[in-house]
N, C-alpha and C positions, 0 to 999 in steps of 0.2 A: 745145522744144515751147511751144504756147500754154498759158494758166492752165485752160482748160476740160480740153485734154483731161490734163493731168495731176489737177486735181479726178477725172475720169473714173477714170484707172488708181488713183488712192488710194483711192477706193472699192471697185473692182473686187477691191485687193490686203486692204482691210482684209477683205472677207469671204470670201477665198480663204484668210485667216491667221488668223481668229477674233481679228482686234486689235477694239482701241476706242482713239481717240483722246482722251485729256485736255489743254483747257490753259487756261492759269492767265489771271486778265483782263487782265493785261496783253501778251499776246501779239497782233500785227497781226489788223487785219480779215479777212485770206485765213485767218490759221491758226484764228481764233475761227468764221468760217462753215464748216470741215471737220470742225469740232470735235463729238465727240458728247454732250461737257460741258466746261461752261466755268464755273470757278470760284477760290474763293479757296484758300490753302491747305490749311484746315481741310476745306472741301466736296472738294476732289479727295480728300485723304489717307482721307476716310469712305468716297467714289465708288469709293476704289480698291481696299478693302475688301469692296465688294459686286458686284464685275463677276464674270462668269461668264466673259468673254473670256480669252484662253489669252496675248494681246501685248497688255501696255500701253504706246503709245504716248505719249512724257510730253512736252510742248510747254511748257516752264516752264525755269526753271533747274537747276543738279544738287541741290540740297538736297531739291528735290520729288520728282524722280526716285529721288532712295536713298530717302526716306521712304515713297516706294510699294514700292518692293522689299522694306524691310524689315520692312512691313506684308502683303507677299505673295509670301515667299520661293519659292512652287512656282511662279510665275507669272515670265514673262522681261517686265523692262521695259526699253524701249530708250528713251535721250535722243537724238534726234535731233541735236545737236551738243555735243559734250561741252564744248564751249569754252563755251557759255553757262554760266557759273559767277554765281554770287553773291558782290561783294564784301565784301560784309556777313560773309556767313557764314566767309570767310576770315580776319577779324579776330580771331577766338576759336580758338584749336588745344588741343587737350585736353591739350599737357604743361602748359601755364601755367595752362587753369583746374585741371588737379589739384592744384599748388600753391597756387594760393586756396583749394582746396578743405580740403586739410590746415590751411593758418592759421584757415580759420573751420571745426572738428569742430561746430559747433550751430548752422550753417546750412545749410537744405534750399536745392536748386540747381534753377532754374527756367530752362530754356533755351527760347527763341521757335525756333521750328519754322525758321527762317532759321538755322540750323546744319549741320556735318557730321556725318556718320554716328557719326566716334571721340566728336565733344564729347557728342552725344546719348546715348553708351552710359555717361558718365559720369554723369547730372544724376538727378534724383528723376523729374522730370516736365516735359514740352514744354507750350509755348503759342502759339495763334498770338494776333495784334492782334485778332483775335475776344472769346477766351476769356480775355485776359490779366489782367484783374482779378480775374474769377472762378476764375482758377487760384491768381493769389498768396492771396488771400484766403483761399484751400481750404486752403493747408500751416498746418500746425500749428508749428512754431519761428517764433519772433519774426523771427528776421534769416533773410533772404533773399538769396542770391546769384541774379543775373541777369544773363545772355546773351542774344544780343550788343551789343544795340541800348538806347544810354544815352537817346534820346529816349523811346521808348517806355516802358523802364523809368522815367522823370521823368513820362511821363503815367500809368500805373500806380501811382506812389508816391501819386499826389493822393488816389488811394482807398481806399489803405491804408495811412493815418498810422500804425498803430499796429506795423508791421513797419520794420524796419531794414534795408531793401535797399542791396547793394552790387553798382552797376552798373559793367558793363565798358565800357567808353570804344566801343564801336562804333557805327557808323552807316549809315544808306543812304546814299549819297549824294544819290538821285535827291527821295529827301524834304527830307533837309536841307538841298538847295539852294534848295529852295521860300524865299521869302521873305515875310516880312509885305508888304514894299511892295507886292510881287506882287499879292496878295492885297487887298488896298486900293483897288489899280489899277482889279482887274477888278470890285470892288464899287461902286466908283465909274460905272465903266461900264456896271453892271448893275445898279443901286440895288434892283430886285425880287427879285433871285435870292438863293436860300439857299446859304451857305457851308458846305460838306461838304469835311471834310480827315481825312487819315489821321494814326493816332496815332504814326507814324513820322517825324511833322514834329515841330519843333522848337516848344517851349512856346506862344513867340510867336505862332506860327502858329497852333496850336490856338485859342488865346485871339481869335483874330480873326474863328472859324468859330461858324457855327450849333451845327455838330453835329462829330462825331468818330469815325467808323465805320471799320471792317475794308472792305475790296473789295465783297464779297458784304452787308456790313450799310449800304453806302451804296447797292447795286442794292433790296433789299428796302425800304428807307426812301424812295426815289425811288417806287416804286410806290404807296407808301400817300399820299404826301405831299400835300396840294392847291396846291404851290407850282406853276409852271409853269417858272420856270428856275432852274438850278442852277449854280453854279461849285463845281469838282471838283480838291481839293486833293491828287491822286495821278498817276501814269502818265495819261500823258494817252489811251493808248487802252482804257481804260474807258469812255471818251466813247462809242466805238465799240457797244459792248454796250447803256449804258443808253441812247442813241437808239432801238437796235432794238427795244428793250423797251419805252420808251415812246416813240412817233412824235409825240406832241402837246408836248412837251416841248424844252425848250433845254438843251443842256448847252455850258456853256465853259470846256475846259481850263486849267491853267498853261501857256505854252507851252514852258518849259523843261524841262518835266516828263517826262525822256523815260528809259527803263532800254534801255541799249542791247546788256545783253548776254540779254534778252529780245527782242529783233529778231533775232536771231541765226538763230532758226527759221525757213525759211523752207517753202515749197510745196515745191520740190524737194527740201531734204532731208528732210521726210516721206515724199516718193515713194523716196527713196534708202534709207528706215530700212524702209517697208515692202517692199521687195523684198525688203532681205540681212537683216532681223531683227537690223543692227547701227546704232551702238553699243551693247549689253549694258550696264545698269549692274549692276555683280559687286563684291560688296561681302564681304568675309569673313565666315564663319560665326557667329564667337563675339561679332561687334562688331554683328551684326543682332539677334543674342540679347539683348545688353544692351539694343539702343537701342531696342527692339521695348516692353518695359516701360514707359518716359516716353512712348512716342507713344501707346499703347494707354488710359493712364491722361487722355492729353489728349482723346481722341475720349469714352471717358468721361462725361467732362464736359462736354461739349454745349457748344453756342453761347454766349456771353456777351451778343450783340447781337440 
């Protein structure tokens, strides 16, 4: 089946099944083009609570589909490839976190949205890279347990020196593997380009950049910046959206910055999900109820960039 036929079938089934397609900024260009809404984790979470569609086709990694289900228990959330997992989310488990919480009863627990539903059910509030600084600042305790991304935690710590932060040693390998040398090489080749990196990068990479933003923070910044060239230190397929929305500007990705799990979702898998309304994201009711509170607190706090 050729690409155009697949897209036509997707559009037909989307109407027939009262479905909406969400895609993260790291999805392939094909998936971004057929999505009704493209955004970062916070935007997708917010959008999930406002759609009238009965079926949400979630093109991202597993924790994103879980968050959509938690916030919309009455809707059917379909994740086209159950193997599209977030390795960082798997780096913290509920049992180990519960031990750390017991050892630090005076700490508030902040979980990056890149966590499983079971972990979210244990924490006080969630955050994204867009509002992480804002969320940690808002905590009433002087001690904060932050899971699972140590790089994001170290970045946040710079803005809240008054907090004692206990950082879980997780990483996003896609961002952690971006090197200072790669950024400096791109900067040497494109001296007029602004450097934008994600706060999941290591601090030495962030320190080479002009700005650190969430993915949607990058999208919004590029629109208003007077610069015409940008080096983008995050998953490279965000450059497709950036170029699409800013055709007069030029973007230089870090070639090695690829999230293989984001690429597992294809047009064929989206079509199959619309045909079968499978595989559904299903979570225990008690976990959803407990995890909804920290997610709702996160959304009530709004964006931080």
